[in-house]
C-alpha positions in Angstrom: -15.4 -18.8 35.0 -16.1 -15.7 37.0 -14.9 -14.6 40.5 -18.7 -14.7 41.3 -21.3 -16.2 39.5 -24.0 -13.6 40.7 -25.5 -11.0 38.2 -25.1 -7.3 39.8 -27.5 -4.5 38.7 -26.6 -0.8 38.8 -29.6 2.0 38.7 -27.7 4.8 36.6 -25.4 4.4 34.1 -23.5 7.9 34.7 -20.2 8.5 36.0 -20.6 6.4 39.3 -21.9 3.3 37.2 -18.8 3.8 35.2 -16.4 3.9 37.8 -18.2 0.6 39.3 -17.9 -1.0 36.0 -14.5 -0.2 36.0 -13.4 -1.8 39.6 -15.4 -4.9 38.6 -13.3 -5.6 35.4 -10.4 -7.0 36.8 -12.7 -9.6 38.5 -14.9 -10.2 35.0 -18.0 -9.7 37.4 -20.9 -9.3 35.3 -22.6 -5.9 35.9 -25.9 -5.2 34.3 -27.0 -1.3 34.3 -30.6 0.4 33.7 -30.7 3.6 32.5 -32.3 6.0 29.8 -29.9 6.0 27.3 -26.9 3.8 25.9 -25.1 7.5 25.3 -24.5 7.7 28.9 -20.5 7.1 30.7 -21.4 3.6 31.7 -22.6 1.8 28.5 -19.4 0.7 27.5 -18.2 -0.7 30.3 -20.9 -3.0 31.2 -21.7 -6.7 30.4 -25.5 -5.6 29.4 -27.2 -2.1 29.4 -30.9 -2.0 29.3 -32.6 1.4 28.5 -35.4 2.3 30.9 -36.3 4.8 33.6 -34.9 3.8 37.2 -37.9 5.9 38.7 -40.5 3.6 36.8 -41.7 0.7 39.0 -42.3 -1.7 35.9 -38.8 -1.1 34.4 -37.0 -1.4 37.7 -39.2 -4.4 38.5 -38.2 -6.0 34.7 -34.6 -5.2 35.1 -34.0 -6.4 38.8 -36.0 -9.6 38.4 -33.4 -12.0 36.7 -30.5 -10.6 38.7 -28.9 -11.3 42.2 -27.5 -8.2 43.7 -28.9 -4.5 43.1 -27.2 -1.2 43.9 -27.7 2.4 42.5 -25.5 5.3 41.7 -28.1 8.1 42.5 -31.1 8.2 45.1 -34.1 9.0 42.8 -34.8 5.4 42.0 -38.0 3.7 42.2 -38.1 2.7 46.0 -41.6 0.4 45.8 -39.9 -1.3 43.2 -36.9 -2.2 45.1 -38.6 -3.1 48.2 -40.5 -5.4 45.8 -37.6 -6.9 44.6 -36.2 -7.4 48.2 -39.5 -9.7 48.7 -38.2 -11.5 46.0 -35.1 -12.5 47.6 -33.0 -9.9 45.7 -30.4 -8.5 47.7 -30.4 -4.7 47.6 -27.5 -2.1 48.2 -28.4 0.1 50.7 -31.6 -1.8 52.1 -34.7 0.4 50.7 -35.7 1.1 54.0 -32.5 3.1 54.7 -32.5 5.0 51.5 -36.0 5.9 51.9 -35.0 7.6 54.9 -32.0 9.2 53.2 -34.3 10.4 50.3 -36.0 12.7 52.8 -33.7 15.1 54.5 -36.4 15.9 57.3 -36.5 12.0 57.9 -32.4 11.9 57.5 -32.1 14.9 60.2 -34.4 13.4 62.8 -32.4 9.9 62.1 -29.4 12.0 63.0 -31.3 13.4 66.0 -32.3 9.8 67.2 -28.8 8.6 67.6 -27.6 12.1 69.2 -25.3 13.1 66.4 -25.4 16.7 66.3 -26.5 18.9 63.3 -27.5 22.3 62.5 -30.6 23.0 64.3 -33.8 22.6 61.8 -37.6 22.9 61.1 -39.2 20.5 58.8 -42.3 21.5 56.8 -44.6 19.9 54.5 -45.0 22.7 52.3 -43.7 26.6 51.6 -46.6 27.7 52.7 -46.4 26.1 56.4 -42.9 27.6 56.6 -44.0 31.4 55.6 -46.5 30.4 58.1 -43.9 29.6 60.9 -42.5 33.1 59.9 -45.3 35.2 60.2 -45.8 33.5 63.7 -42.0 34.6 64.7 -41.2 30.7 65.3 -39.0 30.7 62.8 -36.1 33.7 61.7 -34.2 34.8 59.1 -31.5 34.3 57.8 -31.9 30.3 57.4 -30.6 27.5 54.4 -33.9 26.2 52.8 -33.6 22.9 51.4 -35.8 20.8 49.4 -36.7 17.4 51.4 -36.6 15.7 48.4 -34.5 15.4 45.1 -31.7 17.5 46.1 -28.0 16.7 44.9 -25.4 18.6 43.2 -25.8 22.2 44.5 -29.5 21.6 43.5 -32.4 22.3 46.4 -30.3 24.5 48.7 -31.0 28.3 48.9 -30.1 30.8 51.5 -32.8 32.8 52.9 -31.9 36.3 53.9 -35.1 38.0 53.3 -38.9 37.4 52.7 -38.4 38.2 48.9 -36.2 35.3 48.7 -39.0 32.7 49.1 -41.1 33.9 46.0 -38.9 31.9 43.8 -39.0 28.5 46.2 -41.4 25.6 45.0 -44.1 24.9 47.2 -43.4 21.5 48.4 -41.8 19.7 51.6 -38.8 21.4 52.7 -36.5 22.0 55.9 -35.6 25.5 57.2 -32.0 25.0 58.7 -29.5 27.0 60.7 -27.1 29.1 58.9 -24.0 27.7 60.2 -20.4 29.7 60.2 -18.5 27.2 58.6 -15.0 26.7 58.9 -14.8 23.3 56.8 -16.7 20.9 55.1 -15.6 17.4 55.6 -16.8 13.9 54.8 -15.8 10.0 55.3 -16.6 7.2 53.4 -17.4 4.0 55.0 -18.2 0.4 54.4 -19.5 -2.5 55.9 -20.4 -5.8 55.0 -23.2 -9.0 55.8 -20.4 -9.8 58.5 -20.4 -6.4 60.0 -16.7 -6.1 59.3 -15.9 -2.4 58.5 -13.6 -0.2 56.6 -13.4 3.6 56.8 -11.3 6.0 54.7 -9.6 9.1 55.9 -11.9 12.1 56.2 -11.4 15.0 53.3 -12.0 18.5 53.1 -14.3 19.8 50.6 -14.2 23.4 48.9 -17.5 24.1 47.2 -17.8 26.1 43.7 -20.0 29.4 45.2 -22.2 29.8 42.1 -23.7 26.4 41.7 -22.6 24.9 45.4 -20.9 21.7 43.6 -18.0 20.4 44.8 -14.7 22.2 43.6 -11.7 21.0 45.2 -11.3 17.9 47.6 -8.1 17.6 49.6 -7.1 14.4 51.2 -6.6 13.7 53.9 -8.4 16.6 55.9 -6.4 19.1 57.8 -7.9 18.7 61.3 -7.7 17.8 64.8 -7.1 14.2 65.8 -10.3 14.5 67.9 -12.3 15.7 64.7 -11.5 13.1 62.5 -12.3 10.4 65.5 -15.4 12.1 65.8 -16.4 11.4 62.4 -15.1 7.8 62.5 -17.1 7.1 65.3 -20.3 8.7 64.1 -20.0 6.9 60.8 -19.4 3.5 62.7 -22.6 4.0 65.2 -24.5 4.9 61.5 -23.7 1.6 60.0 -23.6 -0.6 63.1 -27.2 0.8 64.6 -28.8 -0.1 61.1 -26.9 -3.1 60.2 -26.2 -1.3 56.9 -24.3 -3.1 54.1 -22.6 -1.6 51.2 -20.9 2.0 51.2 -22.0 5.1 52.5 -20.6 8.8 52.6 -21.4 11.3 55.0 -20.9 15.1 54.9 -20.3 17.4 57.7 -20.1 20.9 58.9 -17.0 21.6 61.3 -18.4 25.4 62.4 -16.1 28.2 63.9 -17.0 27.2 67.0 -15.2 23.9 66.7 -19.1 22.0 66.4 -18.9 19.4 64.1 -22.3 19.2 63.0 -23.9 16.1 60.3 -25.3 17.6 56.8 -26.1 14.4 54.8 -25.4 10.9 53.5 -25.2 9.2 50.4 -25.5 5.4 50.1 -23.7 5.0 47.3 -20.3 6.1 45.8 -19.8 9.5 46.2 -18.0 12.5 44.6 -16.0 12.8 47.9 -14.3 9.4 47.3 -13.0 9.7 43.6 -9.3 10.3 44.8 -9.4 6.6 46.4 -9.0 5.2 43.0 -5.0 6.7 43.2 -4.5 7.4 46.7 -5.9 3.7 48.4 -5.0 0.3 47.5 -8.8 0.0 47.2 -10.9 2.2 45.6 -14.3 3.1 47.1 -16.1 1.2 44.2 -14.0 -2.1 44.6 -15.2 -1.6 48.4 -18.6 -1.5 47.3 -18.4 -4.7 45.5 -16.6 -6.8 48.1 -19.3 -5.5 50.5 -22.2 -6.7 48.3 -20.4 -10.1 47.8 -19.6 -10.7 51.2 -16.0 -10.3 50.7 -13.6 -8.9 53.6 -13.0 -5.1 53.3 -10.2 -3.7 51.3 -7.3 -2.1 52.5 -8.3 1.6 52.5 -5.1 3.2 54.1 -3.2 5.8 52.6 -1.0 5.4 49.8 -0.1 8.9 49.1 -2.2 12.4 49.1 -4.3 13.8 47.1 -6.2 16.6 45.6 -9.2 16.0 43.3 -11.2 18.8 41.2 -14.0 18.8 39.0 -14.1 19.4 35.6 -17.5 21.3 35.2 -19.2 22.7 32.1 -18.1 26.5 31.4 -20.9 28.6 32.8 -21.3 30.0 29.2 -21.6 27.0 27.0 -24.1 24.6 26.1 -23.8 21.7 23.6 -21.2 19.2 22.3 -18.4 19.0 24.7 -15.0 19.6 24.1 -12.0 19.5 26.8 -9.4 22.0 26.1 -5.9 22.3 28.1 -5.4 18.8 28.8 -2.0 18.7 26.9 -0.8 20.3 29.9 -2.1 17.7 32.4 -1.0 14.8 30.4 2.6 16.4 31.0 2.1 16.8 34.8 3.6 13.8 37.0 1.2 11.7 39.0 -2.0 13.7 37.3 -5.1 11.6 36.4 -7.8 12.5 34.1 -11.1 10.9 34.2 -13.2 12.1 31.4 -17.0 10.7 32.0 -17.4 10.6 28.1 -20.9 12.6 28.3 -21.5 14.0 25.0 -23.3 17.4 25.9 -21.7 20.0 28.3 -23.8 22.6 29.9 -23.3 25.2 32.7 -21.5 23.7 35.4 -22.5 20.0 34.5 -19.8 17.3 35.8 -17.9 16.7 32.9 -14.9 14.8 34.6 -12.5 14.9 37.3 -8.7 15.3 38.0 -6.9 13.8 40.9 -3.1 14.9 41.5 -1.7 12.8 44.0 1.9 12.9 45.5 3.7 13.5 48.8 3.5 17.0 49.4 0.4 19.2 50.2 1.8 22.9 48.7 2.6 20.7 46.0 -0.5 19.5 44.8 -2.1 23.0 45.6 0.2 24.6 43.2 -0.4 21.9 40.5 -4.0 22.4 41.1 -4.1 26.2 40.9 -2.0 26.0 37.6 -4.4 23.0 35.8 -7.9 24.2 36.7 -6.8 27.6 35.2 -5.7 25.9 32.1 -8.0 23.0 31.5 -11.5 24.0 30.4 -14.8 22.0 29.0 -16.5 24.3 26.5 -18.1 23.8 23.0 
């Protein structure tokens, strides 16, 4: 007998799908995954793996039609199929309408604006040519941050434009021109909400990014901010999920600028890199929290057990090919250091291959351990 008889489907079999399966294992929930290859990280950890393309209407319909609940580990899935499955009575997390808004960064920024949530100032364009025309008419000034409105993640789809020549390498596609913010800190918060409207909010985290690839490099939990900033983040997150009748888990990233402004950056309606530490640092991880929301169970305890620091294990910039992790023996000798190796067979420059969480009571000690281990552990070929 299972805790729940419901069949749960996940679109995507990468590391987030893997950790979601591992969170479901103690309850022996029946998890199904759709992705292109059984070589992907989540495949060994789910009950049923279907090889297919989550961007294909037919594949998603065929995958989901015999399941009860569906969720995602990546936004770039077939929305039309999810909408059709919802009409068939399937429960989708997040709701396809919310996902459609999040997938378009222009709509997402307008959503923030409609809720009176501060963001960097921005202009939305249907093409690069339209943006260039705006520059020519002096309606837009350099420098600014160019963002692709669609399919931007893990540092992709974001460029600094400081001179006209920078536009030459950009695609002619829908985009945003966003204010270049003088960033003091980058922050994130994770919130969950179930069908009964019960909410759980994790303490905010601080994020430090790898400058070359614009990928999350180090996460510090909890964020060291003024209480008012943390409170504003919580209130913003609660406003978003309450106004939209949201169900599931939601990560929201913010800029704190040098003037003290808290500005919403973007959302991810799924488990997120900024919540990996919750496995070691909180009684209920973000992955279990999502399962609880999907099954209409009470929210789990998201209080802080201990502080944590997480860093990504990124593929070496000079290596592509079969992945080898080096220096891991020293990690195993480090107290309260936890390796999460995703099991991807091939590495390439800056590919997310795993992460490490170092937990404890002393923030400075965590930073020292992380600095040492980051220099020691390498992903090469």
